[in-house]
C-alpha positions in Angstrom: 38.7 213.4 59.4 40.4 210.9 56.8 39.4 207.4 56.8 43.3 206.5 57.4 43.8 208.4 60.5 40.9 206.9 62.8 42.1 203.3 61.8 45.8 204.4 63.0 44.2 205.7 66.4 42.5 202.5 67.0 45.5 200.4 65.9 47.5 202.4 68.7 44.6 202.5 71.2 44.3 198.6 70.7 48.1 198.1 70.9 48.3 200.2 74.4 45.5 197.7 75.7 47.8 194.8 74.9 50.9 196.2 76.3 49.1 197.0 79.6 47.4 193.6 79.8 50.1 191.1 80.7 47.9 188.0 80.5 47.2 189.1 76.9 51.0 189.4 76.1 51.6 186.2 77.7 48.7 184.1 75.5 49.7 185.7 72.2 53.7 185.2 72.5 54.9 183.6 75.0 52.4 180.7 75.3 53.5 179.2 71.9 57.3 179.5 72.8 56.7 177.3 76.4 54.3 175.0 73.8 57.4 174.8 71.5 59.8 174.2 74.1 57.1 171.2 75.8 56.9 169.5 72.5 60.1 169.6 70.9 62.5 170.2 73.6 60.8 167.5 75.9 58.7 165.5 73.8 60.0 165.5 70.7 62.3 162.3 71.1 58.7 160.7 71.5 57.3 161.3 67.8 58.3 159.6 64.9 57.9 161.7 61.8 60.9 160.8 59.6 62.9 164.1 60.2 64.2 166.4 62.9 61.0 166.8 64.6 61.4 170.5 65.1 61.6 170.7 61.1 58.3 169.3 61.5 56.6 170.9 64.4 57.7 174.4 63.5 55.1 175.1 60.9 52.2 173.8 62.8 53.5 175.8 66.1 53.3 179.0 63.9 49.9 178.4 63.1 49.5 177.6 66.8 51.0 181.3 67.5 48.2 182.8 65.2 45.6 181.0 67.1 46.6 181.6 70.9 46.1 185.4 70.7 42.5 185.4 69.3 40.7 185.1 73.1 42.1 188.3 74.0 41.0 190.1 70.6 37.3 188.6 71.1 37.4 189.9 74.5 38.7 193.4 73.5 36.0 193.6 70.6 33.3 192.4 72.8 34.4 194.8 75.8 34.4 197.8 73.1 30.6 196.9 72.2 29.1 196.0 75.6 30.8 198.8 77.7 29.9 201.7 75.3 33.0 202.2 73.8 31.5 201.8 70.2 28.6 204.5 70.9 31.6 207.2 71.8 33.4 206.6 69.2 30.3 207.1 66.9 29.4 210.5 68.3 33.2 211.3 67.5 32.4 210.3 64.0 34.8 207.2 64.1 34.0 205.1 61.1 32.8 202.2 61.7 35.5 200.5 59.5 38.3 202.0 61.5 37.0 200.2 64.9 36.9 197.0 63.4 40.0 197.1 61.5 42.1 198.1 64.2 41.6 195.1 66.1 42.2 192.6 63.2 45.5 194.4 62.3 46.4 194.8 66.0 45.9 191.1 65.9 47.9 190.6 62.5 50.8 192.7 63.9 51.0 190.6 67.2 51.0 187.4 65.4 54.2 188.4 63.7 55.6 189.2 66.7 54.6 185.5 68.0 56.1 184.0 65.2 59.0 185.7 64.8 59.8 184.4 68.6 58.5 181.0 67.6 61.2 181.0 64.5 63.9 182.3 66.8 63.4 179.6 69.3 63.4 177.0 66.6 66.6 178.0 65.4 67.8 177.7 68.5 66.4 174.0 69.1 68.1 172.9 65.6 65.6 174.4 63.2 67.1 173.9 59.5 64.9 175.1 56.7 65.7 174.6 53.4 63.4 177.6 52.2 65.0 180.6 49.9 63.9 184.2 49.8 60.8 183.4 47.3 59.9 180.5 50.2 60.1 182.8 53.4 58.1 185.3 51.3 55.3 182.7 50.8 55.8 181.7 54.3 55.1 185.2 55.1 52.4 185.8 52.9 50.2 182.6 54.0 50.7 183.8 57.9 49.4 186.8 56.8 46.5 185.9 55.2 45.8 183.2 57.6 46.0 186.5 60.5 43.6 188.6 58.5 41.2 185.6 58.3 41.3 184.4 61.9 41.3 188.0 62.9 38.1 188.8 61.1 36.3 185.4 62.3 37.6 186.4 66.1 35.9 189.9 65.6 32.9 188.3 64.5 32.8 186.0 67.1 33.5 188.9 70.0 30.5 190.9 68.1 28.2 188.2 68.3 28.8 187.2 72.0 26.8 188.4 75.0 29.7 189.3 77.2 33.4 189.4 77.7 33.5 186.2 79.0 31.6 184.5 76.4 33.6 185.9 73.8 37.0 184.8 75.2 35.5 181.2 75.4 33.9 181.6 71.7 37.4 181.4 70.4 38.6 177.9 72.3 37.4 176.0 69.2 40.2 178.0 67.0 42.7 177.4 69.6 42.0 173.8 70.0 41.8 173.1 66.4 45.5 172.7 65.4 45.9 170.0 67.9 43.2 167.9 65.8 45.6 168.8 62.8 48.9 167.6 61.5 50.6 170.2 63.5 52.0 168.0 66.1 52.0 164.2 64.7 51.2 163.3 60.7 47.4 162.7 60.2 47.8 159.2 59.2 49.3 158.4 62.3 45.9 158.8 64.4 43.2 156.9 64.8 40.4 156.1 62.5 37.7 159.2 62.5 40.4 161.5 64.1 42.3 161.0 61.0 39.9 161.9 58.5 38.8 164.9 60.4 42.7 166.0 60.8 43.0 165.6 56.8 39.8 167.7 56.0 39.8 170.5 58.7 41.2 173.9 57.3 44.2 174.3 59.5 46.1 170.7 58.1 46.3 172.3 54.6 47.6 175.7 55.6 49.9 173.5 58.2 51.3 171.3 55.2 51.6 174.6 52.9 53.9 176.3 55.4 56.0 173.0 55.9 56.4 172.4 52.1 57.2 176.3 51.5 60.2 175.8 54.7 61.2 172.7 52.9 61.4 174.2 49.4 58.8 171.8 48.0 55.5 173.2 48.7 52.9 170.9 47.0 50.2 172.5 44.6 47.3 170.9 46.3 47.6 171.8 49.4 48.5 175.8 48.6 45.4 175.9 46.6 43.2 174.3 49.7 45.1 176.5 51.8 44.8 180.0 49.9 41.0 178.5 49.5 40.2 178.4 53.1 41.9 181.4 54.4 40.2 183.3 51.9 36.6 181.5 52.4 37.1 182.4 56.4 38.3 186.1 55.7 34.9 186.5 53.7 32.6 184.7 56.2 34.4 186.5 59.0 34.1 189.8 57.4 30.7 190.3 56.3 29.4 188.6 59.7 31.4 191.2 61.6 30.4 193.6 59.4 26.4 192.6 59.7 26.7 192.4 63.6 28.3 195.7 64.0 25.6 197.3 62.4 23.0 195.7 63.8 24.3 195.8 67.7 26.2 199.6 67.2 
């Protein structure tokens, strides 16, 4: 059996599980849209950001869409480990990498669907980006890199957890972190302490990179920091996931 075939089988399996779980679909795709409607349509006039609020908020909500589906990924990975599914795959001679990669790719593709929904709703709410083709291509690249990075980190968290319940809780910090960034309001409008945290945490430069690309004027410093954070998170998540999988499988 080729290495490619098992990866595709695992990907199809994961998508079937997602489709059969309405909660996962809601958290991954619909919940980010609900959050966008709440912040932009209901509360947008309360935020003074110096521009149309939907233009400001959309990049942060795109990142939030990536994070909202991570809980189900961690839970699914842990369930495979704790319920003996991994051992059955070993008997079937399925490569170890295929099991983990299938979860990561399914997570990235789900992210793209969620972000597509976010952008579509944003346009309905008056979103008017200045990005050209290369700008949108850059946005897609950053989103995919972020999805891969958070996917591997979430897989690692799921493997390290003792049960599916604790695996889902382990991803909560990743879901909450965007709210303590420049996603909703500029970091400089936050209070002391929180402002510094927002400025130096990993999601803020990623959001600012997306914001700059969509505005047609990305800042080199933000781009470098975003790529560095995504690459670092991806490497840590990948090494941690493979190491934990090797020990527990």
